[in-house]
C-alpha positions in Angstrom: 27.5 -40.2 122.2 28.8 -38.3 125.1 29.4 -40.3 128.4 27.0 -39.1 131.1 29.6 -39.8 133.8 32.8 -38.2 132.5 31.5 -36.4 129.3 34.0 -38.1 127.1 32.8 -38.5 123.5 34.7 -41.8 123.0 32.0 -44.5 123.6 31.5 -47.9 122.2 28.2 -49.7 121.4 28.2 -53.1 123.2 24.7 -54.3 122.4 21.8 -53.1 120.3 18.2 -54.4 120.5 15.0 -53.4 118.7 12.0 -52.9 121.0 9.1 -55.3 120.8 7.0 -52.6 119.1 9.8 -52.1 116.5 9.7 -48.3 116.9 12.9 -47.8 118.9 16.4 -49.2 119.4 18.0 -49.8 122.8 21.8 -49.5 122.8 24.1 -50.5 125.6 27.3 -48.4 125.6 30.6 -48.4 127.3 32.7 -45.3 127.8 36.3 -45.9 126.6 37.7 -43.3 129.0 36.0 -44.2 132.3 34.8 -47.8 131.4 31.3 -47.1 132.8 28.3 -48.5 131.0 25.0 -46.7 130.1 22.0 -47.2 128.0 20.6 -45.0 125.2 17.4 -45.2 123.2 17.0 -44.2 119.5 13.5 -43.2 118.4 12.1 -41.9 115.1 11.1 -38.3 115.3 8.4 -37.3 112.8 7.9 -33.7 112.1 4.4 -32.7 111.0 4.3 -29.6 108.8 3.2 -26.1 109.7 -0.4 -25.3 108.8 -0.8 -22.2 106.7 -4.1 -20.6 107.5 -6.3 -18.6 105.0 -5.1 -15.3 106.6 -1.5 -16.3 106.0 -0.6 -17.1 109.6 1.1 -20.3 110.5 0.4 -22.8 113.3 1.7 -26.2 114.3 -0.2 -29.2 113.0 -2.6 -30.3 115.7 -4.3 -33.6 115.5 -6.7 -32.5 118.3 -8.2 -29.9 116.0 -9.0 -32.5 113.4 -10.6 -34.7 116.1 -12.8 -31.7 117.3 -13.9 -31.2 113.7 -14.9 -34.9 113.5 -16.7 -34.7 116.8 -18.7 -31.7 115.8 -19.7 -33.1 112.5 -20.5 -36.5 113.9 -22.3 -35.3 117.0 -25.1 -37.8 117.9 -24.3 -39.9 114.7 -23.9 -43.7 114.9 -20.2 -43.8 114.0 -17.9 -45.9 116.2 -14.9 -44.1 117.8 -12.5 -46.6 116.2 -13.6 -45.6 112.7 -13.0 -41.9 113.6 -9.6 -42.8 115.0 -8.7 -44.7 111.9 -9.8 -41.8 109.7 -7.7 -39.3 111.7 -4.7 -41.6 111.4 -5.2 -41.8 107.6 -5.2 -38.0 107.4 -2.0 -37.7 109.5 -0.3 -40.4 107.3 -1.4 -38.5 104.2 0.0 -35.2 105.6 3.3 -37.0 106.6 3.6 -38.7 103.2 3.5 -35.3 101.5 6.9 -34.6 103.0 6.2 -30.8 103.0 7.3 -28.3 105.6 4.0 -26.4 105.2 0.5 -27.4 104.2 -2.5 -25.1 103.5 -5.4 -25.5 106.0 -7.7 -25.9 103.0 -5.9 -29.1 102.0 -6.4 -30.5 105.5 -10.1 -29.5 105.3 -10.4 -31.4 102.0 -8.8 -34.5 103.5 -11.3 -34.3 106.5 -14.2 -34.0 104.1 -13.0 -37.0 102.0 -12.9 -39.1 105.2 -16.3 -37.8 106.5 -17.9 -38.6 103.1 -16.8 -42.3 103.6 -17.9 -42.4 107.2 -21.2 -40.6 107.4 -23.1 -38.6 104.8 -24.9 -36.4 107.4 -21.6 -35.6 109.2 -20.1 -34.8 105.8 -22.9 -32.3 105.1 -22.5 -30.7 108.5 -18.8 -30.3 108.1 -19.1 -29.0 104.5 -21.8 -26.4 105.5 -19.3 -24.8 107.9 -16.1 -25.4 105.9 -17.6 -24.1 102.7 -19.6 -21.4 104.4 -23.0 -22.3 102.9 -25.1 -19.2 102.4 -28.5 -20.6 101.5 -30.5 -23.8 100.9 -29.2 -24.2 97.4 -25.7 -24.8 98.8 -27.1 -27.6 101.0 -29.0 -29.0 98.0 -25.8 -29.1 95.9 -23.9 -30.8 98.7 -26.7 -33.4 99.1 -26.7 -34.1 95.3 -22.9 -34.5 95.5 -23.2 -37.1 98.2 -26.2 -39.0 96.6 -24.7 -39.1 93.1 -22.1 -41.9 93.8 -24.8 -43.9 95.7 -27.2 -43.8 92.8 -24.4 -44.9 90.4 -23.5 -47.8 92.6 -27.1 -49.0 92.8 -27.4 -49.0 89.0 -24.1 -50.8 88.6 -25.3 -53.9 90.5 -25.6 -57.0 88.2 -29.1 -58.1 87.5 -30.6 -54.7 88.5 -33.0 -53.0 86.2 -31.9 -49.7 84.8 
């Protein structure tokens, strides 16, 4: 670490402490040339991948775009904001865990649809209708059947329920 006073590269760490949140380290340093002390902070830098769009162009991953998609799909739906925030964080974690430098926008769309399916069926249908470019009523019908199928199976699977 270069000394901010004399620009010498010979410095010594005197003390290190982890922040209360555990996401950074504070280091107290002393310059061996001028003997002055200074503080540095060490933080994790996460790099989200570039998003490859369907036309081949690339853009930075933007969590705000995912949030806008959720807001449009869940407009006037009874879904608490904290559930949406948690879903967005799960998507970001999944993208980070891939460890890729690039990710297709289609893959992000599928992650959003998976989270919406868990949160709100109507929101899922709204998002799917735009995302999959529904052309007619049959497309909506197929999506509704897709959403209802797991619900019907879970009702039948309850112990003591009649088939």
